[in-house]
Steps between C-alpha positions, in 0.01 A plus 500: 500500500139398437312553174285761677816701579644500149184606318409862451222669308571777254292814548194582291392136460127516440497146357713354778233267635427356157867439418618388842211279612415376153827312464530349844327173407623491140856367494537561126427872524802731526560708810321836479720782373371717784691294756858603571776404741683733740735620221226567248551176309214282388427268795434187294652261754334665800159485335552133411580422864195691618281325242625160615433591865141593415442170321658299782287684760180419313600135458570481873159656568335229290699231681377630836139511381504157330725276714301183424527560126875548537535180704306306235702630205834544670680836537663506157180426309307747714748783453508450123121500485476800733753695292281466190198614701687799639602612152143465379324655800647802679368579850222756534528546876790606725400217738686185403242267658251632244718374216431173320123507464539400136758231572251207513361595157856533370575147622203378294671642189859410589615233257722308741232474771248318280603165648370628837144616415412538868791737571305816416222406743758447775623851420143635519465347846828658612390841368165463676679395821706821499195715418314338790790579731494869404120533488316736732421386852147396591331290766414146398137396513393392848320166462263606776361758257341218301290414803331840475321388184193278518484189279269695269747787474811289454465465123481878459826571678758690296861455608755776452845366401807573707745723306766227518287219360574356155392190309729339241369223275731270307463207264803356679591418863658845527412554865671178605803575282518851646483371858772241438737754351455784748700301754838331494359153557496214251261510206296190422290384211179697447183342366384691191166663570342846492521703820336816628682691773370743761760754609422703811661675793426492871699773671842492332482133403418418138364153436390300198276196491364273230127549459251220458351460149249779448655709776653755264166551322332548837752756620517684168122539507521647849777737392277606212234610750266202471310393814587177673220299338605599148867435578412156637313422179807605300718261700254215454467571129878476468522168683227265616687415823546861608459522878358836614572437869862420425526806274374732772742345750785552251436870444454567873819312597693686230367843597401547136210736572474796732129548571150406386192696405146419400430517127367844404559619855730749665519291819846352546647259753869457574 
């Protein structure tokens, strides 16, 4: 008989939600007195089983969202770390894929992960990857639309980001580490260096690519509503070797933007 079958709720339980839900992620709290078994006895064991099932389900949800993190740490380390996060952070959505948004920040604070300072950024990439997958659909920018602008107008173009596009910046080679550990292939040595990653989706396919130096500043300026000329200046200010032509090719190939418009204009081009 399952835990759901042996638990019953006594009538007139106005504080049921507080007592029942409040103890699910707190193993040291006693079972609520409002919970009884089929013979009217306090269902301590049934509640403990149910509580364990909830914790296990949330840990499994985290494992499915952060497979690269789990491969890096190993299943035992990951499950121990995830269990502490689950106890600290209850879900606030009935959709399990929404869970774990605070997991990367938790990893930053987790004592036993300090030897892997890049691990939280790998987790941020994985979270962004899933959010990109579930983002709203939109057409990617047609490169032919750029030809509609004259050379004089080009600098005033404002690009509207695709709903699935995200940029993750790391002081570590987190994009490379993520890519290595999302597959079952061998993992090699990674050169320590900062990396910026562009996450995007074309159709149902989510992709991530390492941006050139200055590329994240360029894209972030565009996302902030700056025209192309201002965004290009931001990329160049970030790195002297920033290549605007390459940057434009990168965002078009990735489908990172959906359409363009003239600055201070209502005219849009797909």
